[in-house]
C-alpha positions in Angstrom: 35.8 8.0 35.8 34.3 5.1 36.4 30.5 6.7 36.6 31.4 7.9 33.1 31.9 4.7 31.5 28.7 3.7 33.3 26.4 7.0 32.1 28.0 6.6 28.5 26.7 2.7 28.6 23.1 3.7 30.0 23.1 6.1 27.2 23.9 3.5 24.6 21.5 1.2 26.3 19.0 4.1 25.8 19.6 4.8 22.9 19.6 1.1 21.5 16.1 0.6 23.1 14.7 3.7 21.2 16.3 2.5 18.0 14.9 -1.0 18.3 11.4 0.4 19.3 11.4 2.7 16.7 12.1 0.3 14.0 9.1 -1.7 15.1 7.0 1.3 14.9 8.1 1.8 11.0 6.9 -1.3 10.5 3.7 -1.2 11.5 0.5 -1.5 9.5 0.0 1.3 6.9 -3.9 1.2 7.8 -4.8 1.1 11.4 -6.9 -1.9 12.5 -10.3 -1.4 12.9 -13.6 -0.7 11.0 -13.9 2.5 8.8 -17.3 3.9 8.0 -18.2 6.3 4.9 -20.1 9.3 5.1 -20.6 11.4 1.7 -19.8 15.2 2.2 -21.1 16.2 -1.2 -24.6 15.4 -0.6 -25.0 12.4 -2.2 -25.7 10.2 1.0 -26.9 7.0 -0.8 -23.5 5.0 0.3 -23.7 6.4 3.7 -23.0 3.9 6.3 -20.8 1.6 4.5 -18.2 -0.1 6.4 -14.8 -1.6 5.8 -12.9 -3.4 8.6 -8.9 -3.8 8.0 -6.6 -5.8 9.9 -3.0 -6.2 9.1 -3.4 -4.3 6.1 -5.9 -6.4 4.8 -9.8 -6.3 4.7 -11.2 -8.8 7.0 -15.0 -7.8 6.9 -17.2 -5.3 5.2 -20.9 -4.0 5.0 -21.4 -1.8 1.9 -24.7 -0.3 1.2 -26.8 1.6 -1.2 -30.2 3.3 -0.1 -30.5 4.9 -3.9 -34.0 4.2 -5.4 -34.1 2.9 -9.3 -33.0 -0.7 -8.5 -29.3 0.0 -7.8 -29.0 -1.8 -4.6 -29.9 -5.2 -5.5 -28.7 -7.8 -3.4 -27.1 -5.2 -1.1 -25.8 -4.8 1.3 -22.3 -6.4 0.3 -20.7 -8.6 2.8 -18.4 -11.0 3.4 -21.0 -13.7 3.0 -22.2 -12.8 -0.3 -19.3 -11.0 -1.8 -15.4 -11.0 -2.7 -12.5 -9.0 -2.6 -11.5 -8.2 -6.0 -8.5 -5.9 -5.1 -7.2 -4.2 -2.4 -4.0 -2.3 -1.3 -2.5 0.4 0.6 0.0 3.0 -0.5 1.2 4.8 2.6 -0.3 5.7 5.9 -3.9 5.3 6.1 -4.0 5.6 2.4 -5.9 2.5 0.8 -8.1 1.1 -1.9 -10.4 -1.8 -2.5 -13.0 -3.4 -5.0 -15.3 -5.9 -3.6 -18.1 -7.4 -6.0 -20.6 -10.1 -5.9 -21.3 -13.0 -6.3 -18.5 -14.7 -4.3 -15.3 -15.6 -6.3 -15.6 -12.8 -8.8 -12.2 -11.4 -10.0 -13.2 -8.5 -11.8 -15.5 -5.5 -11.7 -16.3 -6.4 -15.2 -17.7 -9.7 -14.5 -19.7 -8.5 -11.4 -23.3 -8.3 -10.8 -22.7 -5.5 -8.4 -19.5 -3.8 -7.1 -17.9 -1.2 -4.7 -14.8 0.6 -5.2 -13.4 2.6 -2.4 -10.3 4.5 -1.3 -8.9 6.8 1.3 -6.0 9.2 0.8 -5.5 11.4 3.4 -8.5 13.0 4.5 -10.3 12.3 1.1 -12.5 9.1 0.8 -14.4 8.0 -2.2 -16.9 5.1 -2.4 -18.2 4.3 -5.8 -20.7 1.8 -7.1 -22.8 1.7 -10.4 -25.3 4.3 -9.0 -23.0 6.8 -7.3 -19.6 8.4 -7.0 -19.7 10.5 -3.9 -16.6 12.0 -2.1 -16.6 11.8 1.9 -14.6 10.9 4.7 -13.9 7.2 6.2 -14.0 7.5 9.8 -12.5 4.7 12.1 -14.8 3.8 14.8 -13.6 3.2 18.5 -10.3 2.5 19.4 -8.7 4.9 17.3 -5.0 4.7 17.9 -3.7 8.2 19.3 -0.9 9.8 17.7 0.8 9.7 21.0 2.7 6.5 20.5 5.8 8.0 19.5 5.8 10.7 22.0 5.3 8.2 25.0 8.0 6.0 23.3 10.3 9.2 23.4 9.0 10.1 27.4 9.7 6.3 28.2 13.1 6.1 27.0 14.0 9.6 28.6 12.4 8.3 31.8 14.5 5.0 31.8 17.8 7.2 30.9 16.8 9.1 34.3 16.4 6.2 36.0 19.7 4.8 35.0 21.5 7.8 35.9 20.0 7.9 39.4 20.9 4.1 40.1 24.4 4.9 38.7 24.7 7.6 41.0 24.0 5.6 44.1 20.8 7.2 44.4 18.8 4.0 44.5 17.1 5.0 47.6 15.2 7.8 46.2 13.0 5.4 44.4 12.1 3.5 47.7 
């Protein structure tokens, strides 16, 4: 009977650890930290190679390029040194948008000398400037978090539960 109470206690402890850890995952950022690079999928490649760096659901850096001919790329690339974030936000897991314009301190696309608008919704990305509006993809460079974090958490909890059961049964020598 005493073993049954200890088993219940270990089950409650493992469950509580799982709930707390899962709660932390639920509060994680919408956008995984890292640098995202744009690649057009519709043939309009003038904006390819533009990057935006996200950290803690906010943009921390950018390098927005336009290789189109015709003078649209004046003052490019837009970087943190010569432009400002006009607007940015997230609206779900890896769903985000931004507006960045020049010069520094600009607060609307209407008053910007040059601006970019970009978004990523699921697997569809867009990047817009005054010369084009290609659709494409935003891909994160090295350090992409894998999707196994939750699975690892579940296996970790199951392992901990198994270890608790061994110790409660008196089989602690199995670990030596």
